[in-house]
N, C-alpha and C positions, 0 to 999 in steps of 0.2 A: 719236401716239407719236413721240418724238424719235429721230432717227437720229444716231449718233455718227460724226463724220467727222474722221479724223486727217489732218493735213497730210502731203503727200508728203515734205516735209523731215523731219518727225518720224518717219515710217516709216523713212526713210533713216538717221536717227540710231539707231533701234533696231537696224537691220541692222549699222551700224558698230560699235555696242557689242557685239553678239553675235558678230560675226565679226572685228572689228578687233583684238582682243587677240591672237588667234592669228596674224594677219599681223604685228603689231608684234613678237611674240615671236620670229619668225624673223629679224628684222633688228636687234633690240636686246636686250641682256642687261644686267641681269636683267629679268624679265617686268614690265611696267608695271602700275600700279593705275588702274582706271577709276572716275571719280567722276561721278555725275549729281546735280545740285543743283536743287531746286525750292523755290519759295516757297509758304508756306501760302496756300490760296485764301480766299475771303471769310469774314470772322469777325465775331462779334457785338461791339458796343461795350460789352457788359455786363461789368464787372469781377467777380471778380478773375481769372477764367480766360480771358475773351475767346474762347469756343469757336467752332468753325466754325458758320456758319449752315447751314440746310438746303441752300441753293445751294452753299455752300462744300463741304459733304459730297458733293453730287452731282459737283462738279468733281474732288474727290479721287478719286472712283470712276473717273473717266476715266483715271487713271494706270494702272489695271490693264490696260486695253487698250493704252495707249500703250507700256507696258513689257512687253508680253506675251512678247517674244522675248529679254528681257534676263535673264540668270541672275545675279541679285544674290547676293552672299555675305554682305553686311552691310547693315543699315539704321540710319542715325543720324538723330537729330532734336535740335533745340535743346531747352532745358528748358521751353519753353512748351507748353501743352496743345494749341493750334492746330497747332503743328508736328507733334506726336506724332499727332494725329488725321489729318493729311495723309498720313502714312506708313502708317497702320494698314491700309488696304485692300491695298496691295502687300505689306506684311509678312505679312498673314494668308494671302494666296494663296501666297506663297513659303515660308510656315512659318518665318519668321525673327523673332527678337526685336528690338525697337526699343531701341537704346541712346541714351538722352537724355544730352546733354553740354552743360553740367554736369548731373549727376543731380539731379532734384528731391529735396529733403530733405537733400542734402549741404551741407557748410559752405563758404561762399565769403566770404573776408574777415570771418570770424566770424559771418556771417549765414546762415540756412537758405535754400537755393535754392527759390524758388517762381515762380509766373507773374509776380509783381511784380518779380522780379530783372531788372536791365537786360538787354536782349536782346543787347547787345554782349558780355555775359559768355560767350556760347557760341562766340565767334570762336576763341579759343585752344584750348579743349578739342576742338572739332570738327576744326579743322585738324590739331592734334597727333594726334588719333585716326586721321584719314585717313593721315597720314604714318607711323604705326606699323603700318598694315595689311600683311599678308603679300603678297608679290609675286603678281600675278595676281588680286587681290581686285577685286570690282566692288561699289561701295557707292552706295546711294541716300541722299542727305542732304536732309532737310526742314528748312527754315530760315525766317528772317524778313527783312523788308526792311532791318532794322537791322544784320544780320550777314552777309548773303550776300556783299556786296562785300568786307567785311573777311576772310571766309573765303577767298575767291578770292585776295586779296592775300597772305595767309599761305601759300597754296599755290603762290606764285611768280608770280601775275599782277600786272604792274606797274600803278601808278596813273598815269593821263594825263588831265588835265582836259579835253583835247580828244579823248578816246577816240572813234574812229569805229566805227560799227556793223560788226561782223565782225572787228574787230581784237582781238588778245590784250591787253586792258587793261581797267581799270575807271576810271570818272571820279572816284571818291572811295571812301572806305572806311566811310561811314555811309549812312543813308537820306536824307541831304540831297539827293542827286542820283539816288536810286532812283525809277524810274517807279512811283509809288504805286498807280495804278489797274491795274497789270499783275499779274494773278494766274495767267497761263497760260504764263509763260516757263520754260524749263528750260535748264540749262547743262551741257554735257558736256565733261569733261576727261580726258586721259590723262597720267598722271604717271609719270616714270621716276626711280627713286632716283639721286641724284647730279646731276641736272639742276636748274639754278636756276629754269627756267620749265617749265610743262607742255609736252608734245610737241604737244598739240592742245587747243584750246578752241573749242567751237561753241555758239552761242546760237540757240535756236529756240523755237517755241510748240507747244502740244498742244491737241487738241480744237477745231481750227478749224471754225467753222460751228455749234458746239454751242450749244444753248439749254437752260436748265434745265427740268425737268418742272414742270408746274403743280402747286401744292400741293393 
C-alpha cells in the first residue's frame, strides 16, 4: 500500500492559506483574494480530449489531502477536459461547482470552444474571473502549462527571463520555458485590490515521495 507523504512546505502552505487571510485582513483593507494554481497532472496523448491517465487521476486525488484545511469558495479550470478532471476531486469534496473559463461550447472568435481550442485562450478569462471575485474569496485554479505563466502575469506577476527560484516573477508567458515534466507544482498567491502586484507568491510541490498504485 502506498503512503501519501505531503512535504512540510506544502503543509505550511495549507496553514498559511487557511489562517493567513484572517491575519492579512487585520492589516490590510479590503480583504484580499487567495489563489492556488495547479497544473493538470499526467494526461493521455489521445485526441481530442487528452484526458488524465490513471496515474494522472491518482495524482489529482492527492490534492484532496493537500488542500484538506483550505476553505475554497470557488473552483476554476481552463476549458480543457484534463484541467477540469484535475479539479474534480477537490470540488466534489467541497461541494463546489467547477467554472471552466472559457466555457466549453461558448463562442470565441466565432468558433465553439472545445478541447482543441488554444490553451492560451484561458489566460484572459481565468485572470479576469479571479479579479472579479468578492473580497475574501479563496479560489482553486486548475490550468495548463500553456496558460499558467500567462495567468500569473495577468494577475500582476512580472516577466523576468532570469527569474530566480522563489522570486515573484515568471520567466515567460507561454510554455516555452515551463518545466514540462513537472506535474506536482502549485502556486499560492494573495491579491489585494488596488495593488499592481500580489502581496505574496509562493511556489511549492505536493505529494513528495508519492508513487502511483500498481494497476
